[in-house]
Each structure stands twice: as structure tokens, then as C-alpha cells.
Legacy VTK file of the C-alpha trace (Angstrom):
# vtk DataFile Version 3.0
C-alpha trace
ASCII
DATASET POLYDATA
POINTS 394 float
-18.241 -14.728 -24.418
-18.123 -14.477 -20.624
-14.844 -15.517 -19.038
-13.658 -15.786 -15.433
-10.746 -14.078 -13.707
-9.492 -15.419 -10.404
-8.297 -12.536 -8.237
-6.748 -12.330 -4.776
-5.915 -9.073 -2.963
-5.127 -9.197 0.722
-4.728 -5.633 2.005
-6.415 -2.220 1.577
-3.704 -1.068 -0.848
-4.026 -4.254 -2.919
-7.807 -3.977 -2.862
-7.601 -0.462 -4.282
-4.974 -1.340 -6.902
-6.846 -4.479 -7.896
-10.086 -2.548 -8.318
-8.412 -0.135 -10.734
-7.066 -3.025 -12.811
-10.441 -4.766 -12.796
-12.079 -1.542 -13.985
-9.535 -1.397 -16.826
-10.312 -4.992 -17.759
-14.067 -4.393 -17.767
-13.568 -1.332 -19.912
-11.570 -3.347 -22.451
-13.783 -6.450 -22.235
-17.118 -6.268 -20.368
-17.388 -10.081 -20.481
-14.882 -10.599 -17.646
-16.249 -11.858 -14.334
-13.900 -11.671 -11.333
-14.066 -13.924 -8.282
-11.918 -14.598 -5.249
-10.593 -12.596 -2.303
-10.844 -8.839 -1.968
-12.252 -5.877 -0.105
-14.813 -3.117 -0.618
-13.089 -1.549 -3.620
-12.998 -4.824 -5.562
-16.527 -5.648 -4.524
-17.672 -2.247 -5.778
-15.818 -2.921 -9.057
-17.871 -6.084 -9.526
-15.794 -8.895 -8.032
-17.595 -11.807 -6.390
-16.033 -11.977 -2.918
-15.553 -15.518 -1.654
-13.503 -14.408 1.343
-12.905 -10.892 2.709
-9.411 -9.493 2.316
-8.851 -9.311 6.078
-8.568 -13.101 6.019
-5.075 -12.510 4.552
-4.166 -9.236 6.289
-1.306 -10.341 8.489
1.807 -8.526 9.604
4.916 -10.658 9.341
5.665 -14.131 10.577
4.375 -13.878 14.146
0.957 -12.628 13.072
0.847 -15.189 10.267
1.546 -17.995 12.757
-1.297 -16.846 15.007
-3.709 -16.782 12.096
-2.393 -19.905 10.395
-5.626 -21.963 10.689
-7.652 -19.241 8.944
-4.996 -18.790 6.278
-4.865 -22.532 5.581
-8.648 -22.847 5.339
-8.853 -19.875 2.995
-5.979 -21.110 0.838
-7.383 -24.631 0.554
-10.830 -23.340 -0.368
-9.769 -21.029 -3.204
-7.201 -23.513 -4.532
-9.819 -26.267 -4.659
-12.393 -24.046 -6.365
-10.015 -22.889 -9.060
-8.488 -26.307 -9.699
-12.002 -27.766 -10.020
-13.245 -24.908 -12.229
-10.194 -23.183 -13.750
-10.434 -19.470 -14.526
-9.035 -18.163 -17.794
-6.384 -16.241 -15.842
-5.453 -15.798 -12.198
-4.354 -12.365 -10.954
-2.591 -12.112 -7.594
-2.222 -8.578 -6.238
0.626 -8.274 -3.723
0.242 -10.667 -0.697
3.254 -12.646 -2.001
3.431 -15.298 0.730
-0.125 -16.377 -0.060
-0.311 -15.585 -3.758
2.983 -17.051 -4.940
2.173 -20.360 -3.291
-1.270 -20.356 -4.886
0.094 -19.229 -8.257
2.597 -22.077 -8.258
-0.188 -24.646 -7.882
-2.429 -22.994 -10.469
0.341 -22.546 -13.024
1.328 -26.206 -12.628
-2.290 -27.050 -13.483
-2.056 -25.050 -16.702
-3.755 -21.845 -15.514
-1.925 -18.658 -16.597
-0.903 -16.627 -13.564
-0.275 -12.898 -13.388
1.263 -11.260 -10.337
0.926 -7.525 -9.787
3.081 -5.688 -7.232
6.152 -7.866 -6.989
7.890 -8.648 -3.704
10.641 -6.176 -2.822
13.401 -8.513 -3.945
15.499 -5.422 -4.653
15.541 -4.840 -0.882
15.099 -8.255 0.773
15.540 -11.906 -0.214
16.554 -11.618 -3.854
16.604 -15.408 -4.021
12.791 -15.336 -4.152
13.203 -14.670 -7.865
13.416 -18.462 -8.360
10.040 -18.969 -6.646
8.572 -16.176 -8.756
9.881 -17.714 -11.981
8.207 -21.036 -11.094
4.911 -19.491 -10.029
4.270 -16.576 -12.355
3.423 -16.569 -16.061
3.693 -12.790 -16.277
4.765 -10.064 -13.831
3.192 -6.613 -13.785
5.469 -4.145 -12.004
4.777 -0.723 -10.568
8.181 0.893 -10.947
10.498 1.319 -13.951
13.610 -0.116 -12.303
11.811 -3.408 -11.549
11.327 -4.256 -15.214
15.074 -4.624 -15.794
15.396 -6.966 -12.794
12.803 -9.417 -14.093
13.987 -9.274 -17.688
17.497 -10.161 -16.529
16.040 -13.166 -14.696
13.979 -14.306 -17.722
10.610 -13.624 -16.105
8.042 -12.190 -18.568
7.300 -8.687 -17.311
5.478 -5.468 -18.172
5.988 -2.098 -16.499
2.506 -0.656 -16.051
3.125 2.313 -13.757
1.197 2.839 -10.548
-2.610 3.111 -10.614
-2.487 5.592 -7.742
-0.543 7.972 -9.990
-3.468 7.945 -12.433
-6.083 8.328 -9.697
-4.426 11.105 -7.673
-4.505 14.539 -9.361
-1.228 16.097 -10.426
-2.209 19.313 -8.620
-3.744 18.700 -5.173
-6.684 20.846 -4.067
-5.910 21.599 -0.433
-8.843 23.966 0.022
-11.385 21.429 -1.253
-9.984 18.676 0.976
-10.102 20.969 3.998
-13.689 21.875 3.222
-14.600 18.162 3.172
-12.887 17.654 6.529
-14.118 20.874 8.102
-10.592 22.230 8.603
-9.626 25.887 8.708
-7.978 27.016 5.471
-5.430 29.047 7.431
-4.424 26.317 9.889
-1.242 24.302 9.628
-2.232 20.662 9.435
-0.259 17.505 10.174
-1.520 14.234 8.676
-0.715 11.256 10.893
-0.830 7.844 9.199
0.221 5.138 11.664
-0.736 2.226 9.377
-3.690 0.006 8.559
-2.745 -3.087 10.588
-3.498 -3.600 14.266
0.164 -4.296 15.029
1.203 -1.059 13.299
-1.321 0.967 15.295
0.010 -0.550 18.499
3.668 0.100 17.694
3.504 3.358 15.735
0.573 5.373 17.084
1.904 6.125 20.598
5.168 7.602 19.305
3.341 9.482 16.520
0.909 11.023 19.019
3.734 12.009 21.355
5.600 13.544 18.411
2.516 15.576 17.457
2.189 16.835 21.013
5.848 17.902 21.000
5.366 19.639 17.654
2.458 21.583 19.105
4.808 23.058 21.681
6.551 24.717 18.730
3.315 25.500 16.845
0.388 25.617 19.319
-2.135 26.167 16.532
-1.194 22.969 14.713
-4.089 20.681 13.799
-3.714 16.942 13.253
-5.878 14.650 11.146
-5.658 10.855 11.350
-7.394 8.649 8.752
-8.437 5.180 9.907
-9.150 2.395 7.442
-12.037 0.873 9.439
-13.944 1.099 12.723
-11.837 -1.601 14.382
-8.589 0.275 13.752
-10.250 3.514 14.867
-11.280 1.956 18.184
-7.699 0.776 18.742
-6.358 4.221 17.905
-8.926 6.046 20.043
-7.833 3.983 23.050
-4.252 5.166 22.514
-5.362 8.780 22.126
-6.820 8.604 25.627
-3.341 7.668 26.876
-1.540 10.225 24.676
-3.948 13.140 24.142
-3.232 15.707 21.430
-4.970 19.064 20.999
-6.870 19.807 17.778
-6.837 16.143 16.730
-9.421 14.743 14.341
-9.778 11.061 13.462
-11.541 10.329 10.171
-13.156 7.138 8.953
-14.451 5.983 5.583
-18.198 6.489 5.375
-20.206 3.365 6.120
-22.507 4.444 3.288
-19.663 4.626 0.772
-16.901 2.254 1.915
-15.452 1.892 -1.573
-15.355 5.591 -2.393
-12.412 7.974 -2.149
-9.804 6.424 0.199
-10.020 8.027 3.614
-6.275 8.766 3.690
-6.462 10.896 0.559
-8.444 13.747 2.111
-5.998 13.867 5.019
-2.982 13.965 2.708
-4.530 16.490 0.341
-5.529 18.739 3.248
-2.252 18.656 5.172
0.912 20.749 5.091
3.122 17.870 6.204
2.755 14.217 7.133
4.074 11.610 9.551
3.725 8.247 7.820
4.395 4.604 8.566
6.448 3.074 5.761
4.301 1.441 3.093
1.970 2.455 0.282
0.862 5.518 2.261
4.304 7.063 1.756
3.832 6.885 -2.012
0.356 8.402 -1.661
1.856 11.259 0.368
4.475 11.802 -2.352
1.811 11.835 -5.076
-0.006 14.543 -3.106
3.372 16.399 -3.054
3.525 16.528 0.737
6.768 16.701 2.745
6.822 13.811 5.170
8.781 11.934 7.762
8.761 8.181 7.158
9.028 5.857 10.127
8.806 2.185 10.952
9.230 0.063 14.047
9.003 -3.692 14.499
9.240 -5.698 17.691
12.605 -7.259 18.634
11.142 -10.729 18.063
9.915 -9.772 14.602
13.337 -8.319 13.811
15.066 -11.555 14.776
12.620 -13.637 12.736
13.031 -11.412 9.661
16.816 -11.536 9.927
16.713 -15.331 10.290
14.278 -15.807 7.398
16.005 -13.416 5.023
19.608 -13.914 6.114
19.885 -10.102 6.253
20.100 -7.646 9.107
19.009 -4.764 6.855
17.770 -4.147 3.288
20.142 -4.126 0.311
19.223 -0.494 -0.330
19.906 2.393 2.051
16.257 3.514 1.789
13.052 1.985 3.120
10.373 4.472 2.047
9.089 4.124 -1.523
9.547 7.831 -2.382
13.234 7.623 -1.465
13.691 4.291 -3.251
12.195 5.735 -6.431
14.227 8.925 -6.181
17.397 7.008 -5.365
17.967 9.605 -2.682
16.959 10.646 0.837
14.383 13.169 -0.352
12.574 12.934 2.992
13.803 11.669 6.378
13.470 8.055 7.483
13.491 7.328 11.213
13.437 3.616 11.963
13.513 1.477 15.073
15.450 3.141 17.922
15.762 6.369 15.932
11.967 6.701 15.803
11.639 8.452 19.153
8.911 11.075 19.597
11.583 13.736 20.023
13.407 12.777 16.795
10.153 12.561 14.848
9.013 15.970 16.067
12.387 17.564 15.314
12.389 16.161 11.773
8.877 17.466 11.142
9.747 20.843 12.607
12.321 21.396 9.840
9.516 21.466 7.259
7.617 24.107 9.214
10.591 26.449 9.067
12.061 25.877 5.598
9.801 26.801 2.672
12.653 26.394 0.180
13.179 22.776 1.239
9.457 22.080 0.982
9.369 23.538 -2.551
12.291 21.319 -3.616
10.543 18.233 -2.252
7.349 19.159 -4.098
9.313 19.454 -7.353
10.914 16.022 -6.886
7.556 14.442 -6.125
5.907 16.082 -9.134
8.517 14.526 -11.453
8.002 11.154 -9.766
4.248 11.420 -10.230
4.576 12.105 -13.943
6.878 9.097 -14.417
4.420 6.730 -12.714
1.334 8.161 -14.428
0.877 6.047 -17.559
-2.711 4.665 -17.574
-1.954 1.624 -15.450
-5.409 0.021 -15.774
-5.165 -0.041 -19.589
-1.582 -1.365 -19.619
-2.344 -4.059 -17.053
-5.558 -5.054 -18.823
-3.718 -5.453 -22.138
-1.198 -7.882 -20.617
-3.896 -9.903 -18.826
-6.160 -10.075 -21.881
-3.362 -11.498 -24.033
-3.197 -14.466 -21.655
-6.973 -14.734 -21.274
-7.712 -14.767 -25.014
-5.386 -17.712 -25.384
-7.686 -19.655 -23.029
-11.207 -18.659 -24.038
LINES 1 395
394 0 1 2 3 4 5 6 7 8 9 10 11 12 13 14 15 16 17 18 19 20 21 22 23 24 25 26 27 28 29 30 31 32 33 34 35 36 37 38 39 40 41 42 43 44 45 46 47 48 49 50 51 52 53 54 55 56 57 58 59 60 61 62 63 64 65 66 67 68 69 70 71 72 73 74 75 76 77 78 79 80 81 82 83 84 85 86 87 88 89 90 91 92 93 94 95 96 97 98 99 100 101 102 103 104 105 106 107 108 109 110 111 112 113 114 115 116 117 118 119 120 121 122 123 124 125 126 127 128 129 130 131 132 133 134 135 136 137 138 139 140 141 142 143 144 145 146 147 148 149 150 151 152 153 154 155 156 157 158 159 160 161 162 163 164 165 166 167 168 169 170 171 172 173 174 175 176 177 178 179 180 181 182 183 184 185 186 187 188 189 190 191 192 193 194 195 196 197 198 199 200 201 202 203 204 205 206 207 208 209 210 211 212 213 214 215 216 217 218 219 220 221 222 223 224 225 226 227 228 229 230 231 232 233 234 235 236 237 238 239 240 241 242 243 244 245 246 247 248 249 250 251 252 253 254 255 256 257 258 259 260 261 262 263 264 265 266 267 268 269 270 271 272 273 274 275 276 277 278 279 280 281 282 283 284 285 286 287 288 289 290 291 292 293 294 295 296 297 298 299 300 301 302 303 304 305 306 307 308 309 310 311 312 313 314 315 316 317 318 319 320 321 322 323 324 325 326 327 328 329 330 331 332 333 334 335 336 337 338 339 340 341 342 343 344 345 346 347 348 349 350 351 352 353 354 355 356 357 358 359 360 361 362 363 364 365 366 367 368 369 370 371 372 373 374 375 376 377 378 379 380 381 382 383 384 385 386 387 388 389 390 391 392 393
């Protein structure tokens, strides 16, 4: 019997993760029909898209305030549809500010709610656990240490691993990736990933480009490859390249003919020798490709003040920001944040990797162990937990 799954994913990473879970569900039960908010990956996996994911793609409180009318209209529309015609289960992928609010309303109406990719309560605003307990019927978590947190707080939870760990090969094929990108096999290549949001491009790209130019003074033959998630971000980045030109720079974009194919960042990470990455899911992708990296992040002073006010914290509970370091419980790779993220500091940190093969080998070993821990058939595990709730409703 056909049954409906409500699904909301609000960013490229959530769209990709959600598509893997939906594929796992369809493999276990072809009768599922997904509907809601998503991007090209979910659409390719068969979801009916009511609203595109960029309707929810906001960066922090300032951006959310600017886009509040769109967010409210989108929220009210999907809430009304699902309250009028309840799905068997609702699955929210990341986007906690939007999804937890929606999940609370749906759960109160008797609809089972599953949330995948929990908020980083282990780093910021632990008190959100109370909101999660009210809103979520079952948590699906990416990382082993998260399971203990939710169990302690009496929130039903399943550790499912990370779908990217299943999708990314254990042994990267640098030569094949370089062939796809038209890069010389003998060149040293820097992957530059300034982020997928407009605000990240604006804040991160200029310092990343200046760092690459400084690094080329040390290694004049260095090539750089920059994956862009869509044409709009590419146009924003290209404008900054004109202000901060870099030799041997290539900007790549997902093919318009295959927007839901292999993520554009993966070829860059598989082809590179080292990476300069804005903190986020891309840092985990870089680790899964076993690439040494420098992690960086910068927010505006206003955003910093708002975050401190909202969270009651000046800094995270943990000493690490990047996911690879959080998972390793160690500074495996450098993190340069805020004032420390100068072009000179970024270039100097990257330069260490170019001159220390032993260090690079140690990092690769740590990342290989991390990959194997996270690789546990996430789509099948997630599908099993969701189906248990769905079969109680259909």
C-alpha cells in the first residue's frame, strides 16, 4: 500500500543526505512517496518538491530576519498541507530552526516525527535538548558520541553513521578525478571551498584567494580548483576573483544536464593534494577523501554578537569547530577562525603540508580510521528506524 513521507531538507548537504535516506527507504519499501522541501538530489530520488530548498537556505539570524516573509509563507504552507493531509511519518533533515518548530506542531497532531542530523548541542545551546524532546519522536544521529547524549536525555535515538561515508570510496582515485577536471597528474593542486552560502562567499573567498596567491609564491606551479554549488554562487565568486586574481585557478560547476549527479565538490577534493575549507559538511567530505586541510570560518561582528546573545556563549563548549577534529577529539588539522584567519596565516598553515610528507601520511591514517567508523550503510539503518514508525500508521 502506498504511503506518504513528509520531508524537509534546507541546504545542499541536507539535500544530498536526504536523498540517500530516501533511496534506502525506496529500496526497503517501494510504496513510499516523499513530498515537501528539497533540492535536485531529492528531486532526482523521487521526492515531489513543493518548495525549493533555497527557500530555507539562510545563514544565521541576520539572514533569517531578511528572509523572514519567505520563511513564514513556506512554513505556513507545508504545515497546513500536512495537518490537513497527514503523512505517515515526517522526516526533517538538519535545518533545525525550521524543522524543530514544524516537527513540534506535527507531533502534537499525532504525526510521528524523525529528525536526522541533530543540532550541535554538544557545542552550542545544550538547552535545546528540551525543544528536541518535545518535537521529535525519534532522532537519527550521524556520529557515535551523539547517541549517548540523547539516550541520557530520554530521547529515542539511533546511530546510523554518515551517508557520505558510504558514498565516498575508502581509497580515493586522484588520477581519475584529475582526468575529469582536466588537471595535470603531476601538478600540486589546492582545493578551495569557501562555502555554499552567499554570505560565506563574501566573507571567506577574498581571504582564501589571497592565501592561494601567497602560497603560489612558495610553489609557483600550484594549481587551484574551486567547486561552486550553483551558477549564482559562481557569479559571486567570479566577481571576487577579478579583485583577487590567482594564477592557474579553475572554477567548477555542477553540470546543468546532471544537477543531481556526483557533487561538484567531490572531484575537487579527490583531485587535490590539500584543501582550504570553510567549516561545515565540506570539512567532513575532505576528511573522507583523506585530504590534509586547513579549516577556517569567519562571521561578521554583528553576527557574533547576536550568536553570543542568543546562545549565552562566547565560544563553543568544545575546543574544536571542524567536524574532523570534533570526531577525532584532537586538532588533527589546523583551525583558523575569525581574526586568526588572515591570508598570511592560512597560507603558512597550508605550506606546512607541502613540506611534511610524514605529517600528511599521519593525517591520512587518522581520516581512514574515521571513515571506517562512519561507514555503516546509513540508508538501510535510517530506513529501518523510519519504517518502524511508518508501519504503525499505515
